[in-house]
N, C-alpha and C positions, 0 to 999 in steps of 0.2 A: 586344406584349411578353409574354414568358412569365411565369407566376405566380411562379416562383423569382426572376426578375430584379426583379419588382416588390417582392417581399419583401426582397430584398437592398438595394434602394434605400431602403426604409423603415428597415431596420436601420441603414444607415450615416447616414441623415439624423438618426435619433434619436441616434446616437453624436456627430455634429457638434453638435447642439443642446445635448446634455448637456455636451460639452467646452467650448463657449462659456459656458454658464451657470456652470460650476464654476471657470472660470479667469478670473473678473473681476479687474480691476486697481483697487486703491484709489488715490486721489490721493496724491501725494507729491512732494517737491522732487527736483531732479536729484541733490543731495547725498545725500538719504535713499535714493534709488534705488541709487546707486553703493555706499553702505555696506551696504545690504541684500543686494545681489548678492554682494558680497565675502564677507559672513558666510555666506551660503548655500553658496557654492562650496567652502568649507572642509570641509563635512560633507555627503557624498552623501545620507545619510538625510534630512537637513533639506531638501536640494535637491529630493529626490523628493517630499517632503510638500508643498512649496510649489507646484511646477510640475505635479504630477499628483494633485490632490485627488480626482479621479474614480477613480483606481486605489488610492490609499493610504487606504482606508477603515478599515483596521485597522493596529495597530502591527506592524512586521516581526518575524519570529521570529529567534532567534539564527542559524539557518542561513542566512537571507536576508542578514544583515549580514556574516557570514563570507564568503559567496560574492562579495558586492560588493567587499569589501576585497581579495580575491585578484585579481579581474578588473582592478580599477583599478591595483593595485600592480605587476602584471606586464605588461610591454609586448610580450613574446613569449610567448604563452600558449596552452595547449590544455587545455580543461576539459570534463568531461561532468557534467551535472546530471541524474541519474536521480531526478527528483522525481515523486512521485505526482500524480495529478490534484488540482486545487483548491489547489495550493501556489504559484500565480502564477509559473510558470516563464517564460512568454512576456512577461508584463507587466513583471516585474523586469528581464529582459534588455533590453527596449526602453528602459526608463528608464536603465539602465546605459549603453547605447550612446549615447543622447542626451547623457548627462553627459560621456562621453568625447569626443564630437564638439564640443559647445558649450563645455564648460569646459576640457577638457584639450587640445583641438585636435589629436587624435591619429589620426583616421581620415578617409579621403577616398573609399574605394571599398568598399562593403558589399554582400555577396551574402546574400540570404535564400534558404535551401534547405529544401524539405520533400519529402514523398513524391510529390507531383505539383505542377505549376505553379500550379493553381488554389488549392491549399492554401497555397503559398508566398505568393501574392498576398494571400490573406486574412490571413495572419500579418503581412505587411508593410504592409498598408493602414492600420492604426492609427498606424503611424509616419508615413506620408505625411499623414494627416489631422491628426495632432498638430502636425506642423511647419507646416501651413497654418492651422489654426484655434485652436491654443492661444494665447489672448490674452497670457498671462504670458510665454511664450517669445518671441512677437513683440515684446512691449513691452521685454523686457530684452536680447534678442539680435538683434533686427531681423527684417525679413520674410524668411522662409525659402523660400517657394514660388518655384520657378524661373521664368524668363522664358519659356522655350519648352518644354523637355522635362519634362513633368509628367503622366505616366500612371501608372496603378496598378501596372503591372508593371515600369516602369523610369523613374525620375525623378532629376533633378539639382537640388539646392538652389541658391539664388542665390549661395551661397558656394562652389559647385562640389563639393559632396559628392554622390557617386553611389550610388544604390540600385538593385539589380536582383533580381527574383524568378525563381528557376528551380526546376524539378522534378528529382528524382533521375533520372539518366540523360541529362538534357539536356547539350548541349555547353557547358561553362563556359569553354573555352579562348578566349584572346584578349579576355577581359573586362577592359577597361582604362578608366580615367578619365584621358584624355590619356596621360601617361607612367606613371601610377600603376597598379600591379597591385592586385588585391583585398587589403585589409589587415584585413578582419573577415569571417569566415565564420560566419553565424548559421544553424546547422543545427537546425531545430526540427521535431519530429514526423515524422521521416524514415522510421520503421518503419510498416508497415501489417500488419494481420492476414493478408491474402492473401499478401503477400510472405514473411512469417515462417513460413507453413505449408510453404514450399518452400525447403529449404536451398540448392539451386542458385541460386535467385533472390536469396537473401540474399548469397551469395558474389559474384554478379555485381554487385549494388548496392554491396557493400563495395569491390570492385575499382574501381568507378567513383569512390567517395569517395577512395580512396588514390591512384589513378592519374590521375584527371582533375580532381577538385575541389580537394583540398588543394594540389597543385602549382601552382595558380593564384597563390598568394601568393609573395612574393619571398623567396628564401632569405636574402638579406642584410639585408632590412628587418624592421621590427617588424610583428607581426600577432597577432591573437587569433582562436582557433578555439573556438567554443562550441557544444556539443551539448546540446540540451534534449529530454527525452523520458523516459517511464517504461519499465521493462523489461517488454515484453509477450511475450517468448519467450526461451527459454534461449540460442538462437542468433539474434542480431539485429544490426542496425547499432549500436545502443547498447552491447550487450555487447562487440562488437568494438572500438568506440571506447574503452571503459573500459580495455581492455588497453594502449592506446597513449597515453592522456591523461597530462599532467603531474599532473593532479589529477582525481579523480572522487569524487562523493558521492551515496550512495543515501539518499534521505529518503522515508519512508513517511508516510501521513496520520496514523498513530499511532506513538509511540516504542516502545522495547522494554518499557516498563512499561504499555503499553496506553493511554497518554494522548495527546490530540491534540497534534501537533507545532506547530500554529499556532492561537493563540487565536481567530482568525476562524472556524475550523471547530469548533463546539461538539461535545461528546460526543453530545448528542441529535441534532444534524444528521448526524453520522457514522453513528450507529446507524440512523437512518431511511434514509439512502442505502443502507447495507449490507443493510437489510431488504427493499428492493424490487428488488435484483438478486441473481443467484446468487452462491454462495460463491466459485466459480471466477472469475467476473467481478470480484468485489470484491478478491480476492487479486491479480489481474493489474493492475487499474487503480489501486488505492489502496495496495498493499503491495509492488509490484515483485516479485511472486512468481507468475510464470506457471505454471499447473498443467495438466499433461496428464491427461485423464480416466483414472482408474485402471482396472486390468484385473483386480483381485482381487475387489472387491465391485461387481458391475455395477449391481444395483438392489436396494435394501433392501425387506424384506417388512414390510408393515403388517397388523395384525389386532387383534381385540378381546382385551384382556388379561383373564385370569380374576380373580374377586374376590380381594382380598388375603387374606381369611380362609381361602381354600383352599390357601394356600402355607404351608410350614413356617416360612419366614423370607424376608426380602429383604435386599439389600445396597446401601448407598449408598457408592459408591466414588469417590474424588476424585483427580484428577491435577493437582497445583499447578503443573506445567510450569516447574519451576525447573531450567533447563539453560543452556548457553552458546549454544545454537542460536537464531538470529534468528527461526526459524519456530515455536518452541515457546513462544509467548507467550499461548496460550489456556489458560484454566483450565476444568476440567470436573468435574462431579459427576453420576454416572449412578445411577439407582435401578433395580436389576435383580433379577428373581426367576425361579425355575424351577418348572415343573410338568410331570410326565410327559415329561421329556427336552426340553422346549421352554423357551427362555430369553426372558423378556419384559422389554423396557425400558419401564417405566411412565412415567418422567419423566426429563428430562435438562436440565442447565444447561451450556452451552458458550459461553464468551464471554471476551474480554479484559477483565479486571476486577481489582480489588484483592483482597488476601487476606481482609480482613474480610467483603467481599461474598460471596466464595466460601464462607466458613464459614457465612454466613447461609443459603446454599443447603441445607446439611445440616439446619438447623432447619426449613426449609420442607418438605423431604422427610420429616423426622420427624413433622411435623404432618400431612402428607398421609397417611402410614401410620396415624397416630392410634390405635395399639394394636390394629389389626385383625390384625396378625401381628407376629412379632418382627422387629426391624430391627437390622442390624449396620452400623456406620459405620467406613469405612476411608479412609486416605489413603496414597498411594504414598510410600515413604520410603527407597528404595534409592539408593546412590551419592550424587550431589550433593544429592539430595532429603533425605537424612537430616539434613544441616546445616540446610537450609531449614526442615524440620519442627520441629526442636528450638529453633532460634533465632528463627524468625519466625512459623511457623504456630501453635505451642503458646501463645506469649504473646498472639497475636491471638485465639485461641480463648477464653482466659481473659477477655479484655475483652468479647468478644461475649456470653459466658455471663452476665456481669453485667447487660447490657441485656436479655437474654432471660429472665433469672430462673432459669436451669437450665444445668447443664454437661452437654453431650453427651459420651459416651465414644467418642472416635474413635481406633481402633486404627491402628497404623502397619504397613504391609505392607513388611517389611524383606527379603523374599526376594531372592536374587541373580537378577535377571531376565536372560534371553537378549536378544540384539539385537532392537530394537523391531519392525522390519518382520516378521521371521520369527516373533516371538512373537505378534503380532496375526494374522498369516496362519494360523499353525498352530493358534492357540487359538480363532479365531472363524470362519475361512473354511469349514471343513467343516460347522460348525453352521449357518452362513448358507446354504450351497449346498443343504443338506437341508431348508431352509425352517423351521429351528428357532430362528432368531434373529429375534424379532418386535418391531417398533416399535409402540407404542401408537397405534392409529389415532385415538383421541380427542385425541392431541397432535400430529397431523399438521401443523396450521397454527401450532404454536408455533415461533417463530424459533429457539429453542435446539435443538429436535428437528430442525428443518430443517438447522441447521448441523452437527449430529451426522451426519445422513444424508449431507450433502455431503462431510464429512471422510472418511467411509467410502468413498464412491465416487470419491474423489480419490487414494486410497492407491496408491502404486507402490513398487517396490523401493528407489528413491532416497529416498523419503519426503520430498520437498521440501515437500509440502503439510502444513499443521498437522494433527496427528494425536492431539491430546490427548483428544478424545472417544472414539475407538476404543481408545486406550490405557486409559482409565478403564473402558470396557466390558469389555476383556479382563481387567483387574484384578478387576472385580466377578464375572465368570464364574469366574475362578480361585478366588476366595474361596468361592463357592457350591459348586464341585466339591470343594474341599478339605474343607469342613464336612460335605457330604453323605457323603463317603467315610468320615468318622469316625463318622457317625450310623448307618451300616449295621450291623445286628446281626452279631455274630461267629458264623460258621458252625461248628458242632460236628460233627465226623465221628465217628459211633459205630463201635465195633468189638467183635467177640466174642473173648474170650480163648481162645487155642488151648489145648486140654486137654492137648496133648502137650508135655512139657518136654524140653528138649535139654540 
């Protein structure tokens, strides 16, 4: 037996033992049992909590509850759940399907579909083992394991419910359970990185979905089609399905305010995970934001920064990222200085966070400079930002100042800024390409500096990637250039009076 096969056996054996252990049944009378079942069946969330304690280890988030209500309420339905990793897409879908089968008696022929057959089997196997070993389900709804056909890729329950696992591109035609056509298509993790890198292959796979898979359901009957997956490419099966779905919902691991969308995933846990993978990987897997490597800033330059005392001044420039764009939810403050035509980024803070924490970054940078040179503090305040700065940022600054014991003078940059991409490209790319935009090598392992680096190298004309760090850097450089130009001495051109008069 191959090592991977042995590991798989151990994995599923542990799953079965945990399933049996957590679904014990307490003694009760037949009347108590009937009353309990009746009460549970009225509320899918309570039903999930009782029958699946091994899955329901945390309270569901509002988006979980909304999704279940939609799926249960609509008997002819097509939905796409573009939920980030760690948001229980597959687990919740399995619990919902079992609720529909056991309580609502609404499905008899289910297809599990994934990017290949092995993955489809792995996704369907917890369903098979749950039906066989979940003591609470067996106690309340009877033995589910079929008498004859009971394999991991195709099984039929004792009540005649059929399950089949297939990979994308396989022939699903003729998939019937006696006279019943498929009435639930569970399409989970159908995209893959290799396929999404080739638009022709994506089109071929999508053609298979629309021309072979979906038509397996009955036109005149009730059916549910559910796509689960996160958006790993701009052109993918999930993005195409979203265009056709009756309902689609994109849920990231954090909401628009930078807070965890589900209490199970703590801020510390999210921060740790994002710290051990690249910025681009994090955006794709946890924020439904696939990023193509940028072509403007290929590789950032790192070097030793000169002593602060050798600079005329430095600028701490902040971008509070108050826009309507879903990708502009990072806040950034960058400390930048100039010497002999080179621009040095001494420190940077780039993260999804609250306004008070962003303001505290200014205080940290002010302490870092510590009077070694002059420091100017700025915050972007053009357009929508002007309302944000006056109504949110300034009051928060006053509160932070109380706790810090001093009020920092943070000026507002109200200039009418050009379009962001071209402003960043024209303002910073020539400096970068000449080796004159230098990241502090002493900060190379700081997660904030790494995020700033990754935001730079992800910039494209479409600006789909978060760009608040580069935007703050451009703002800081602009302030420096503007101040230096005003500090240059006025040149006086001398002349000799012409002795001849006309």
